[in-house]
C-alpha positions, 0 to 999 in steps of 0.5 A, a space after each residue: 571226134 577224131 575227124 573233128 580234131 584233124 580238121 581243126 589241127 591244120 589251121 592251128 599248126 599254120 597259125 602257130 608258126 607265127 605266134 608264140 602265144 598260140 599252142 603248137 598244135 602238135 597234139 589236140 584234145 579229144 576228151 577231158 575226164 575232169 574230177 574235183 574235190 572241193 571243200 567249201 569252208 573258209 577254215 580250210 581256205 577253200 581247198 580243192 584237189 583235182 585230176 584231169 585225164 585228157 585223151 590226146 590225138 597226135 597231129 605231128 610227132 613230138 616229144 613234148 606236150 604244151 597246154 595251159 595252166 595258171 593259179 594252182 599247183 600241179 603235182 609233177 610226180 603224178 603226171 603220166 602219159 599212157 598209150 601204145 608204149 610207156 613214156 617217162 616225164 623228164 621235166 615240166 616248166 611253166 611260161 608265166 607270160 602266156 601260162 604255157 605248161 610244157 611237159 617234156 617226155 623221154 620219147 617221141 609221141 607217134 603221129 595219128 595215135 591217141 594217148 591219155 595224159 593225166 595231171 593231178 593238181 590242187 590249190 585254194 579257191 580265191 574270191 576273184 570273178 574269173 576261173 573257178 572262184 568262191 562267192 558269198 551272199 547273206 541268207 536273208 532268212 537266217 542272216 548267215 553268210 553262205 558260200 558257193 563255187 562258180 565258174 567264169 572261163 571266157 575268154 582265157 580263164 579255163 586255164 585257172 580251173 584245170 590244165 587244158 588247151 585253152 583256145 577256142 579251136 581245141 574243141 573236145 568232149 567232157 565228163 565232169 565229176 565234182 566231189 562236194 559236201 552233202 549240204 551242197 548241190 552241183 550242176 554243170 553243162 550236162 545232166 547229172 548221170 549218177 551220184 555216189 558216196 565213193 571217192 572219184 579221185 581215190 586212184 590219184 589222191 588218197 582220201 587220207 591226204 584229202 581228209 587231212 586238208 579238208 578236216 572232214 570225214 569221207 562220209 560227209 561228201 558226195 560225188 556227182 558225175 555228169 553226162 558226157 558233153 558235146 564237143 565244146 571249147 574250154 571257155 564254155 565249160 561250167 559248174 556251180 556248187 551251191 545251196 540254191 534251189 530251182 524252179 522248172 519251167 512248164 513242159 509245154 513251153 519247150 521240149 528241153 528241160 528248163 530250170 532257173 536256179 537262185 538263192 532260196 530266198 530269191 525263188 519268188 523272182 524266177 517266174 519271168 525267166 522261167 517263162 521267157 527262157 523256154 519261149 525264146 529257146 523254142 523260137 530260136 529252134 524255129 528261127 535257126 531251123 536247128 534243134 537245141 542239141 542238149 537235153 537240158 538248159 539251166 540258168 542260174 543267178 550268181 550273187 557275184 558275177 563280173 559280166 552280165 551273163 555267160 553263155 556256158 552250154 547248158 548252164 548259163 550264168 547270170 548276174 542277179 539283175 539280169 535274170 531275176 525279176 520281182 513285180 513289186 521291186 523291179 522296174 519295167 526297164 529291169 524286165 526289158 533287160 532280163 528279157 534281152 539278156 536271156 535272149 542274147 545268151 540263148 542265141 549263143 547256144 547256136 552262134 558261139 556254142 554249136 559253131 565257134 570262132 577259130 580265134 578271138 579276132 572273130 569274137 564279133 561272130 559270137 557277140 554281134 550275132 547274139 546281140 542281133 538275135 536277142 532283138 528277134 527273140 524279144 520281138 517274138 516273146 514281147 511283141 508290143 515292145 518294138 524291140 527290133 527298132 529300139 535295139 537297132 537304134 540303140 546299137 547303131 547310135 552307140 557304134 556311131 559314137 565310139 567308131 568315130 574315134 581314130 583309136 577304134 578298131 575293126 570288127 574283125 580285129 587282129 589280136 597279137 597278145 591273149 592279154 588284149 582279148 578282154 579289150 575287144 569285148 566292147 561296143 564294136 564287137 557287140 553293137 557294131 557286129 549286131 548292126 552289120 548283121 541286121 544290115 545283111 538281113 535287110 539287103 539280102 532279105 530275111 528268107 535268104 539270110 536265114 537259109 544261109 545261116 542254117 547252111 552255115 550252122 549245119 556245115 560247121 556244127 561242133 566245129 570252128 569257123 571264121 568270117 569268110 566261112 560265113 560270107 561263103 554261105 551267104 554269097 552262095 544263097 544270095 547268088 541263087 536269088 540274084 539280090 546283089 549287084 553283078 559280080 559282087 559277093 557278100 565278102 566284097 561288101 562285108 569286108 569293107 565293114 569288118 576289116 576297116 575301122 570306122 564308117 563313112 560320112 556321105 556328103 549329098 548335094 542335090 541338083 534341084 533342077 534335074 532331080 539328081 544328086 551326087 554322093 561322096 563318101 569318106 571316113 567320119 572322125 570325131 576330130 574333124 581335122 582327120 576327116 580327109 582319110 581315103 577309105 571307102 565302103 560298099 554302102 547300101 542306100 535306102 533313100 526316101 523321097 517326100 512323094 514316097 513317104 506314105 507309099 511303098 519304100 523305094 528299092 535299095 541302091 548301092 554306093 560302090 566301094 571306090 579306091 580312095 573313096 573320092 569318086 562322086 556317084 550320081 543318082 536320080 530321085 523323085 523329089 521336086 525342088 521343094 520336097 525333101 530327100 532322106 537317106 537311111 530312113 530305116 537305119 539300114 547301115 552305120 553311116 552319117 549323112 550331110 546334105 546341102 543347106 537347102 535339103 537340111 531346111 526342107 527336112 527341118 520344115 518337115 519335122 516342124 510341120 503339124 504332121 512330122 510323122 511323114 518322116 519315119 520314126 527311124 528316119 527321125 532318129 537318124 536325122 537327129 543323131 546326124 545333125 548333132 554329130 555333124 555340128 559337134 565336128 563342125 560339118 554343120 552349123 549349130 543353128 541348123 541342128 538346134 532348129 531341127 531339134 526344136 520340134 522335139 517339144 511335140 515328139 510323142 515317140 520315145 526313140 527320137 526324143 531319147 536320141 535328141 536328149 542323148 545328143 544334148 547330153 554330150 553338150 551337157 557333159 562339157 558344160 556341167 562344170 562351167 558358168 554356162 550350164 544354166 543356159 543349157 538347162 534353160 534350153 532343155 527346160 523349154 524343149 522337154 517341159 510340155 513332154 514331161 507334163 504330158 508323160 506324167 511328170 513326177 506325180 505318182 497319180 499320173 503314172 501312165 499305162 505301166 504295160 506300155 513300154 514306150 509310155 514308161 520310157 517317156 516318163 522315166 526319161 523326161 522325169 530324169 531330165 526334168 529334175 536335172 534341168 530344174 523344171 519347176 516342181 520336179 525335184 520338189 515332187 521327188 523330195 516329197 516322194 522320198 520323204 514319204 518313203 522315209 516316213 513309212 513305218 516299214 520302208 523295206 516292205 512299203 515303198 510309195 515311190 512308183 517303180 519306174 521313177 525310183 532311180 530318179 527319186 532316189 538320186 534327188 532324195 540323196 543328193 538334196 537330202 542330209 546325211 540321214 537320207 544317205 544312211 537311210 538309202 544305204 540301210 535299204 540297200 543292205 536289206 534289199 533282197 531284190 538285186 534290181 532294187 539294190 542296184 538302183 540304191 547303189 547308184 543313188 548313193 553316188 548322188 550325194 554332195 557330201 565329199 567325205 561320204 563320197 570318199 568313204 564310198 570310194 574306199 569301200 570299192 577296194 575293201 574286201 568284205 565292204 558294203 560294195 560287192 566286187 561286181 559293183 565296184 567299177 560301176 560305183 567308181 564310174 558313177 561318182 566320176 560322172 557327178 559334178 561334185 564326185 568328179 574331183 574326189 574320184 579323180 584324186 582317188 584313181 590317181 592316188 589309189 591305182 595300186 589298190 584299184 588294180 589289186 581289187 580288180 585283178 582279172 577284170 582289166 575291162 573295169 579299169 579301162 572303163 573307169 579311165 574312159 569315164 574319167 577322161 570323158 569329163 575332161 574339158 581342159 588341156 591341163 587335165 589331159 596333160 596331168 593324166 598323161 604324166 600320171 599314165 607314164 608313171 603308172 603304165 604297169 597298171 594300164 598294160 591290159 587296158 591300152 586300147 581303152 586308154 587310147 580311146 579315152 585320151 582321144 575322147 578327152 581331146 575331142 571335148 577340149 577341141 569342142 570347148 575351144 571351137 564351139 562353146 561360145 557360139 553354142 551357148 549363144 545359140 542355146 540362149 537364143 532358142 530359149 527365148 
């Protein structure tokens, strides 16, 4: 451990010279002995007492110790430092800007020596969703309110839990002891070592002092001490104190002890996680070729949780919707989501926990890899789902939208203020990171990639790394196999993708006489006027020619990174003049392709032919995405895009169909509050009408094979669109199903609506129904014991067209103890904003109540940023944007931690406004033409 601290310190000291927000690195922690006493009682305002003993190693002679502390009181008289000689604490101060606590000593700590720093602290737990917080839920069996303590320390909230060195570089081991009432159970990162009735903090806090605060006798408490942990960063420390129960996974699925924890009345929802978790963990051990290092893995469903889940080492915390699955109440899509999130968090146990980024600038190393690895594990656990293709397509399409903004950011992004860290937990870090890692597996090959990752994990185990460390390992192995162009390293290639913002558009022009083509690259922008930016990338080219469509895929080629990006590069190919050429047919990399008009015609003809499957599924996804995006930015005419998309009437695969519909959703978004929305609806009705019927429609008796995820997704997607587009009979069928449910004798136990159609039926039922229908749905939400069922109903409640109800619903999002849980408030506001009716109510609510929203969402800056993004994405006029800009200037203090989100929101609004002025009339004319 001493060696580990020495290795990390050099980089920390180097960084600290230029960044006042970083710890100075003069001392580093080796071990934390952390002890708490909690009183989970509202009558004492959830009091707690704590003491932390930190074993420190001195890297540079100093008379002060600087670490982090926030939101609790430090007992300054109790602070002490013990070592080879005695020191006196002569003063402490806290810098509120960066939460830095400086402890000044009366002498110099000696370089290379170890010392123990003791800090007592105390306070009251708060109901927020970060740090150590108190959460509540209603026991469905007793109808009584219950309490629990949970933690969420990522990214910089460990400092809210205890005094610590709260940066990922400072790895240390932990021994954690938790004192709690005997009615509760405590769990932490490591297994329980011992339980005792003797106070563990009696040498720091007298029990009389605690007893006076807790108003309970010492005999009511237990003290649980957990085994010493492996070295880990502060953000991975975790514990939960609750009355929950657990189910243990079958021993034959994993050599690791695996437990799933949940509310007692939700234990029947843990079966799927108890099987999927250990299967995924065991597969990752094989895939990484590195054993899971802890003796146990707990996964727990928290009733109030800000994120989807958190990868705390050995104790993964989840929202209930992301871990619990009930066959009678959860849809197939809920099941898919549970599998994905479990796999994502377990992948972190290696990529993020064993090896951690040095600073949050390389967050993508954690999140991008876990997002990619999730598809690998789910593909193994649920092989019929085709998770490798569906996740790849979803991730890339999401990236292509956000990363086309000038206000996007690089994957590896400089962070000059810790308050900005939360902003990069976004699609760039997760989805673009995943897309780039998948790209590497494809151009290096799976064997080379996995061998290099194994080397990387072993070399940097229990340590920190930056992206250049990963590039070195990948380059070293790739050179053994000679898979890259001569004199080109993985770093040369990947730096063009991770240090530059955005992605390229390739302009391809064919010479139809000599079977050659030229390619030019430049950065692609949603605002087409900016597309002249001179940057370039190393682009892996997977090019499919029509004669090769049924044979072996052609070898990969490279478009070189050329200064300025303007050099034309020439390639030969195998297609005759009447045969198509298709780039990125396997979606190997995030880029768009624009062809000459003749090649677009050839590709369109191929899709409209009886056997469109000659074009691979992923190729069809890429084509649809490119055609609509290029038309949106005026690189391509809408006649070509809509003509190509007309083949979707016969598409039987979910991925291409959903891609086309997502692209059309952008047009819907800017037309839905205009007189032209009817023309759009008519076009889509023609496009999906037959597919909707073929997929099963809204009639319960036509539900297709519920074990076939592709079929379920087809039916769910087409049904939602059909009802929204007013396909005859769709809403009528939905209303009939909803009324049947309302007429059921026991609606909480007997729901006649097919599981996977419930979101659509609920929304139609509430939207077209009376206030009675809304209250019925609310009552069902209040009584639901399955989080997935509650979630579907919470969303449906936003579908009402009653303005006063929407206003009331919005009020609940900022009211403590209301019908809307803190974790769900942001989603409720966002869903109301998306509603054509709710938009006006929600916009006024955001503008007029931003102070209340800010206070309700403290510690959740991402939620406010997301709400602003959703709001501005609805804008279609300059006056809307001008009003927002004026409001923003007056309310800047509430948006200080959401600057990037606000910039992106403003740019997206400008994109919409430009589209309306340039394209609306012509596009509506084309929609009418293609509808006849």
